[in-house]
C-alpha positions as CSV (number, residue, x, y, z in Angstrom):
1,M,0.0,0.0,0.0
2,M,1.1,3.5,-0.8
3,Q,1.5,6.2,1.8
4,L,-1.1,9.0,1.6
5,P,1.4,11.7,0.4
6,E,2.3,9.3,-2.4
7,V,-1.3,8.7,-3.3
8,N,-1.9,12.5,-3.3
9,A,1.0,13.1,-5.7
10,A,0.1,10.3,-8.1
11,A,-3.6,11.3,-8.1
12,K,-2.8,14.9,-8.8
13,I,-0.4,14.1,-11.7
14,A,-2.8,11.6,-13.3
15,A,-5.8,13.9,-12.9
16,Q,-4.1,16.9,-14.3
17,A,-3.1,15.0,-17.4
18,K,-6.7,14.3,-18.3
19,L,-8.4,17.6,-17.4
20,P,-9.5,19.9,-20.2
21,A,-7.2,22.8,-21.1
22,G,-7.5,25.6,-18.6
23,M,-8.6,23.4,-15.7
24,Q,-6.1,22.8,-12.9
25,V,-5.9,20.4,-10.0
26,L,-4.8,22.5,-7.0
27,R,-4.3,19.5,-4.8
28,A,-5.3,15.9,-4.0
29,E,-6.3,14.9,-0.5
30,S,-6.7,11.3,0.4
31,K,-7.6,9.3,3.5
32,A,-8.1,5.7,4.3
33,V,-11.8,4.7,4.6
34,S,-13.9,1.6,4.3
35,D,-16.1,0.9,1.3
36,A,-19.8,-0.2,1.6
37,E,-18.6,-3.8,2.1
38,G,-16.2,-2.9,4.9
39,K,-13.1,-3.3,2.7
40,E,-10.2,-0.9,2.9
41,A,-10.6,1.9,0.4
42,L,-9.2,5.4,-0.3
43,R,-11.2,8.6,-0.4
44,V,-9.4,10.8,-2.9
45,L,-10.6,14.4,-3.2
46,L,-9.4,16.3,-6.2
47,V,-9.5,20.0,-5.5
48,L,-9.9,22.0,-8.7
49,D,-9.4,25.7,-9.3
50,D,-12.5,27.8,-8.6
51,A,-12.9,28.6,-12.3
52,A,-13.4,24.9,-12.9
53,G,-16.6,25.1,-10.9
54,Q,-18.1,27.2,-13.7
55,R,-17.5,24.5,-16.3
56,D,-18.8,21.0,-16.8
57,L,-16.2,18.3,-16.5
58,G,-18.4,16.1,-18.8
59,D,-16.6,13.2,-20.3
60,A,-13.3,14.3,-18.8
61,A,-14.5,13.2,-15.4
62,L,-14.6,9.6,-16.4
63,S,-11.1,9.9,-18.0
64,V,-9.8,11.5,-14.8
65,I,-11.2,8.7,-12.6
66,V,-9.8,6.0,-14.8
67,A,-6.4,7.7,-15.0
68,V,-6.2,8.0,-11.2
69,L,-7.3,4.4,-10.7
70,D,-4.7,3.2,-13.2
71,A,-1.9,5.4,-11.7
72,L,-2.5,4.0,-8.2
73,Q,-2.8,0.4,-9.4
74,Q,0.5,0.7,-11.4
75,R,2.2,1.8,-8.2
76,G,0.9,-1.3,-6.3
77,E,-2.0,0.3,-4.5
78,T,-4.7,-2.3,-3.7
79,R,-7.3,-0.1,-2.0
80,F,-10.1,1.0,-4.3
81,P,-10.1,4.8,-4.7
82,I,-13.4,6.6,-4.2
83,I,-12.8,9.8,-6.2
84,E,-14.5,13.1,-5.6
85,F,-14.2,16.5,-7.2
86,A,-14.6,19.9,-5.5
87,T,-13.4,23.5,-5.9
88,N,-11.9,25.6,-3.1
89,A,-15.1,27.7,-3.1
90,E,-17.3,24.6,-2.7
91,L,-15.2,23.3,0.2
92,Q,-15.3,26.7,1.9
93,A,-19.1,26.9,1.4
94,D,-19.5,23.4,3.0
95,A,-17.3,24.5,5.9
96,D,-19.3,27.7,6.5
97,P,-22.9,27.0,5.7
98,E,-24.0,30.5,6.7
99,S,-22.1,32.1,3.8
């Protein structure tokens, strides 16, 4: 199994390679979780630039997910990645529901 900083780096690189031009992955944040069946998994949050929130990822989302999955598997990661997308603005809005 990979260490979380390694997961973050690999996920960020793989995701950035598949995003449409002009979209940027600011960071990847991962943590160990359990899936619905109780198996070890990874929650991988890809934080995109705020301008990305104004655009639709469309077909690129699937390409990003597959690229991250492949990158982690190639590095020997056996935990299944549960991949999510958010912008900084969305994360801040979730943290401060009164805004």
